[in-house]
VEXZADO-31161 format. One record per residue (C-alpha): residue in one letter; x, y, z. Coordinates in pm, whole numbers, plus 50000, padded with zeros to 5 digits. Each point is the difference from the previous one (the first is absolute). Example, Ala and Ser with C-alpha at 12.3 -4.5 7.8 and 13.67 -1.06 7.14 Angstrom:
ZARO   code       x       y       z
ZARO      a   51230   49550   50780
ZARO      s   50137   50344   49934
This chain:
ZARO   code       x       y       z
ZARO      m   50027   49991   49980
ZARO      f   50107   50380   49917
ZARO      i   50098   50227   50295
ZARO      h   49730   50222   50045
ZARO      r   50121   50343   50018
ZARO      t   49854   50068   50388
ZARO      f   50293   49802   50112
ZARO      a   50229   50295   49852
ZARO      m   49811   50222   50258
ZARO      l   50317   49931   50243
ZARO      t   50273   50047   49840
ZARO      l   50366   49892   50086
ZARO      a   50101   50368   50032
ZARO      t   49715   50037   50283
ZARO      f   50106   49685   50166
ZARO      c   50366   50072   49995
ZARO      l   49908   50365   50099
ZARO      g   49677   49996   50204
ZARO      g   50018   49901   50346
ZARO      h   50040   49627   50029
ZARO      g   50226   49894   50212
ZARO      d   50161   49688   49850
ZARO      a   49999   50054   49663
ZARO      a   50354   50021   49991
ZARO      t   50023   49665   50147
ZARO      i   49713   49854   49752
ZARO      f   50099   50180   49729
ZARO      p   50378   50013   50001
ZARO      v   50048   50257   49700
ZARO      c   49799   50274   50257
ZARO      k   50290   50013   50189
ZARO      t   50285   50061   49753
ZARO      l   49762   50253   49813
ZARO      l   49854   50185   50313
ZARO      a   50360   49994   50155
ZARO      r   50175   50171   49724
ZARO      s   49735   50237   49839
ZARO      g   49968   50268   50240
ZARO      a   49598   49956   50038
ZARO      q   49819   50332   50164
ZARO      v   49904   49943   50324
ZARO      q   49906   50209   50279
ZARO      t   50309   50117   50218
ZARO      d   50035   50276   50276
ZARO      g   50328   50224   50045
ZARO      e   50273   49921   49785
ZARO      t   49964   49637   49996
ZARO      s   50069   49898   49625
ZARO      e   49734   49824   49804
ZARO      r   50217   49687   49910
ZARO      e   50141   50001   50406
ZARO      k   49596   49985   50091
ZARO      l   49911   49705   49755
ZARO      q   50317   49815   50073
ZARO      s   49884   50002   50373
ZARO      t   49668   49933   49962
ZARO      l   50123   49696   49765
ZARO      k   50234   49884   50258
ZARO      n   49661   49987   50253
ZARO      n   49762   49831   49750
ZARO      s   49778   50245   49971
ZARO      f   49986   50284   49770
ZARO      e   49728   50259   49872
ZARO      v   50158   50167   49695
ZARO      e   49895   50110   49706
ZARO      r   50093   50008   49659
ZARO      g   50134   50371   49899
ZARO      l   50134   50142   49694
ZARO      d   50349   49922   50145
ZARO      s   49962   49644   50037
ZARO      s   49812   49990   49675
ZARO      d   50305   50159   49833
ZARO      f   50212   49763   50124
ZARO      l   49800   49712   49916
ZARO      l   50007   50161   49644
ZARO      g   50376   50000   49987
ZARO      g   50036   50348   50081
ZARO      d   49816   50145   49726
ZARO      l   49663   50111   50047
ZARO      i   50115   50331   50205
ZARO      p   50193   50131   49719
ZARO      l   49729   49942   49762
ZARO      l   49724   50190   50186
ZARO      k   50246   50246   50083
ZARO      k   50033   50108   49641
ZARO      l   49608   49981   49942
ZARO      k   49811   50348   49950
ZARO      p   49660   50079   49919
ZARO      g   49807   49844   49752
ZARO      h   50245   49662   50073
ZARO      r   49854   49671   50151
ZARO      w   50066   49772   50298
ZARO      a   49828   49695   49989
ZARO      n   50031   49713   50296
ZARO      i   49834   49663   50030
ZARO      g   49914   49823   50243
ZARO      a   49941   50377   50272
ZARO      g   49839   49876   50261
ZARO      a   49921   50300   50199
ZARO      a   50269   50205   49797
ZARO      r   50191   50104   50267
ZARO      t   50286   49951   49738
ZARO      e   49845   50279   49787
ZARO      i   49838   50245   50263
ZARO      d   50289   49999   50244
ZARO      g   50296   49951   49780
ZARO      y   49908   50208   49698
ZARO      l   49675   50213   50007
ZARO      n   50061   50139   50369
ZARO      n   50380   49978   49960
ZARO      p   50206   50338   49969
ZARO      e   50274   49875   49844
ZARO      f   49811   49957   49684
ZARO      d   49938   50323   49842
ZARO      n   49763   50063   49666
ZARO      k   49870   49640   50084
ZARO      g   49830   49755   49711
ZARO      s   49634   49835   50077
ZARO      v   49978   49676   50147
ZARO      v   49770   49733   49971
ZARO      s   49971   49692   50201
ZARO      v   49906   49680   49918
ZARO      s   49882   49694   50236
ZARO      i   49734   49723   49940
ZARO      s   49827   50131   50356
ZARO      k   50007   50362   50145
ZARO      p   50026   50000   50322
ZARO      n   49786   50275   50269
ZARO      d   50234   50196   50095
ZARO      e   50011   50359   50112
ZARO      k   50304   50111   49879
ZARO      l   49930   49832   49663
ZARO      i   49637   50182   50005
ZARO      l   50162   50343   50092
ZARO      a   50278   49997   49759
ZARO      e   49720   49900   49714
ZARO      k   49809   50335   50130
ZARO      q   50348   50204   50040
ZARO      f   50142   49947   49674
ZARO      g   49706   49937   49761
ZARO      e   49968   49729   49741
ZARO      t   50280   50202   49763
ZARO      q   50278   49956   50233
ZARO      f   49887   49712   50150
ZARO      r   49739   49706   49921
ZARO      y   49971   49664   50138
ZARO      v   49906   49680   49773
ZARO      e   49828   49719   50147
ZARO      k   50025   49686   49768
ZARO      p   50275   49758   49878
ZARO      v   50217   50175   49808
ZARO      e   49936   49765   49698
ZARO      s   49676   50132   49996
ZARO      t   50092   50370   49980
ZARO      t   49986   50237   49674
ZARO      l   50193   50319   49921
ZARO      a   49717   50192   50121
ZARO      d   50028   49887   50357
ZARO      f   50344   50146   50015
ZARO      g   49886   50291   49801
ZARO      g   50288   49960   49801
ZARO      q   50279   49777   49937
ZARO      a   50293   50025   50304
ZARO      d   50376   50066   50026
ZARO      v   50065   49814   50260
ZARO      v   49821   49660   50094
ZARO      s   50100   49821   50326
ZARO      d   49914   49660   50165
ZARO      v   50131   49830   50278
ZARO      l   49869   49645   50116
ZARO      a   49662   50093   49825
ZARO      s   49837   49909   49645
ZARO      v   50287   49838   49880
ZARO      q   50025   49798   50316
ZARO      y   49645   49866   49990
ZARO      a   49827   50049   49678
ZARO      d   49940   49667   49800
ZARO      s   50164   50149   49709
ZARO      i   50343   50199   50057
ZARO      f   50015   50049   49604
ZARO      e   49642   50199   50025
ZARO      v   50088   50195   50291
ZARO      i   50356   50115   49841
ZARO      n   49824   50025   49675
ZARO      k   49763   50258   50148
ZARO      f   50300   50146   50160
ZARO      a   50110   50046   49682
ZARO      e   49722   50182   49854
ZARO      i   49916   50242   50266
ZARO      t   50388   50116   50015
ZARO      r   50078   50268   49726
ZARO      v   50326   49966   49785
ZARO      g   50294   50106   50219
ZARO      g   49828   49877   50298
ZARO      d   50108   49743   50266
ZARO      i   49841   49708   50121
ZARO      l   50130   49873   50357
ZARO      v   49927   49731   50176
ZARO      h   50086   49761   50287
ZARO      v   49893   49619   50053
ZARO      s   50067   49676   50209
ZARO      t   50077   49738   49721
ZARO      r   50095   49735   50222
ZARO      f   49916   49906   50378
ZARO      n   50129   49778   50245
ZARO      g   49800   49959   50349
ZARO      k   49698   49880   50199
ZARO      v   49704   50019   49867
ZARO      k   49626   49860   50134
ZARO      t   49899   49651   49848
ZARO      g   49692   49936   50209
ZARO      p   49852   50042   50317
ZARO      g   50251   50128   50293
ZARO      k   50273   49804   49698
ZARO      m   50345   50195   49867
ZARO      e   50225   49845   49766
ZARO      n   50359   50130   49880
ZARO      a   49917   50045   49604
ZARO      k   50236   50154   49719
ZARO      y   49733   50226   49748
ZARO      d   50077   50136   49671
ZARO      s   49783   50296   49974
ZARO      i   50098   50054   49657
ZARO      k   50150   49728   49763
ZARO      i   50049   50060   49665
ZARO      y   50098   49751   49660
ZARO      d   50079   50030   49689
ZARO      s   49807   49784   49715
ZARO      k   50285   49744   50067
ZARO      n   49910   49927   50345
ZARO      n   50329   50197   50116
ZARO      e   49971   50247   50323
ZARO      l   50049   50344   49930
ZARO      s   50049   50319   50263
ZARO      l   49760   50226   49999
ZARO      i   50280   50251   49928
ZARO      d   50066   49781   49707
ZARO      w   49642   50054   49900
ZARO      l   49999   50335   50037
ZARO      q   50276   50035   49774
ZARO      t   49767   49860   49700
ZARO      f   49813   50319   50015
ZARO      k   49984   50262   49727
ZARO      g   49928   50347   50050
ZARO      l   50077   49939   50378
ZARO      k   50362   50021   50113
ZARO      l   50146   49853   50301
ZARO      v   50199   50252   50130
ZARO      n   50062   49879   50393
ZARO      h   49903   49697   50210
ZARO      k   50117   49819   50298
ZARO      i   49963   49695   50164
ZARO      w   49990   49975   50400
ZARO      y   50008   49682   50218
ZARO      p   49860   49938   50342
ZARO      d   50384   50027   50214
ZARO      d   50160   49985   49660
ZARO      d   49906   49605   49967
ZARO      p   49800   49922   49681
ZARO      s   49862   49689   50140
ZARO      k   49814   50194   50248
ZARO      g   49839   50182   49689
ZARO      e   50044   50297   49740
ZARO      n   49830   50347   49950
ZARO      v   50041   50183   49694
ZARO      f   50012   50390   49909
ZARO      f   49970   50072   49661
ZARO      h   50000   50343   49785
ZARO      l   49844   50057   49670
ZARO      k   50010   50295   49769
ZARO      k   49715   50059   49727
ZARO      v   50239   50079   49716
ZARO      s   49747   49971   49710
ZARO      s   49643   50006   49957
ZARO      n   50016   49657   49779
ZARO      f   50070   49776   50288
ZARO      t   49959   49624   50041
ZARO      v   49994   49810   50357
ZARO      t   50045   49661   49916
ZARO      p   49685   49782   50091
ZARO      l   50000   49740   50259
ZARO      v   49733   49716   50037
ZARO      l   49975   49846   50352
ZARO      m   50065   49640   49972
ZARO      e   49756   49889   50290
ZARO      p   49761   50156   50237
ZARO      p   50205   50215   50239
ZARO      k   50037   49834   50366
ZARO      a   50017   50223   50289
ZARO      a   50168   49969   50306
ZARO      l   49834   50161   50331
ZARO      i   50248   50183   50256
ZARO      p   49884   50033   50303
ZARO      p   49787   50192   50098
ZARO      s   49831   50065   49641
ZARO      t   50229   50065   49716
ZARO      y   49993   49797   49682
ZARO      v   50272   49963   49793
ZARO      p   49932   49845   49629
ZARO      e   50260   49740   49877
ZARO      r   49966   50117   49608
ZARO      k   50155   49784   49706
ZARO      y   49988   50177   49659
ZARO      m   50110   49925   49657
ZARO      i   50140   50257   49726
ZARO      t   49782   49996   49735
ZARO      t   49850   50168   49688
ZARO      k   49764   50270   50024
ZARO      k   49731   49781   49814
ZARO      a   50049   49743   50180
ZARO      y   49957   50226   50328
ZARO      l   49710   50108   49896
ZARO      k   49831   49666   49922
ZARO      a   50091   49853   50333
ZARO      k   49849   50318   50164
ZARO      a   49671   49915   49841
ZARO      l   49962   49628   50067
ZARO      l   50080   50083   50371
ZARO      a   49732   50268   49973
ZARO      k   49753   49735   49888
ZARO      p   49735   49867   50263
ZARO      r   50126   49630   50143
ZARO      d   49772   49709   50049
ZARO      h   49968   49943   50372
């Protein structure tokens, strides 16, 4: 059975950075990413964000919220420099926005950014958040809009036009059935010369819930890609087959610098032509899901590179009603 997108409402980012005291134990990549990210937290006096974060991790209890500095780190340090270049008439689209704290606190209300562009926050579920509601009233739709739908279902009208920067940290690329459709949509909504920044966990190794009160160690591939001859390719290999989209930066993280414990990948694409091609991928089998307690689902997806014609045919077959 295909993973329902409602499972994606609690993203890995929320899980790692949202008050689950045992996250660093259950999902080892959280500890590495959090400890290195300098995520924004409430501090007092002159205590640095990084010192406070390390302290709370040590106590195995943390209440943190991913801010702009943390997102920038997870996106290879490329996000903030790009945002500083935005001017009125430019646009930043952040995918998997949640309560849009990164956009509101880190950018719109941040005096370090002059002559700001507009912001579009996209999520499958819009939280009933007081700060978010106030920001929508304060900035108005021309400066800040929130789109509540899967990014694959969006249109250019939802964004008010093409974006100069598109960012996704452990969001749609992490959870959608088709990463091809997601990245193809990113390319569609990005103007020529614009940038696409993504951070995704491609491999996971840790404890998952397999039944009531039952936990097991598991090695889980969130994304696996094969060519037509069944040779395995890395995510970066696949990205380098695109046309009109240039891979300008990427980075691979391993929990505790140990590849056996998992893998997280950052990549930065620049749209260099309006005539672009994202190499199609077709699912080889329905995605499987691992439940990382308490309620975060991580899909395991296996893809094969295919042609656009074959992809559309497979998609049509999957869309047909099935006999039960």
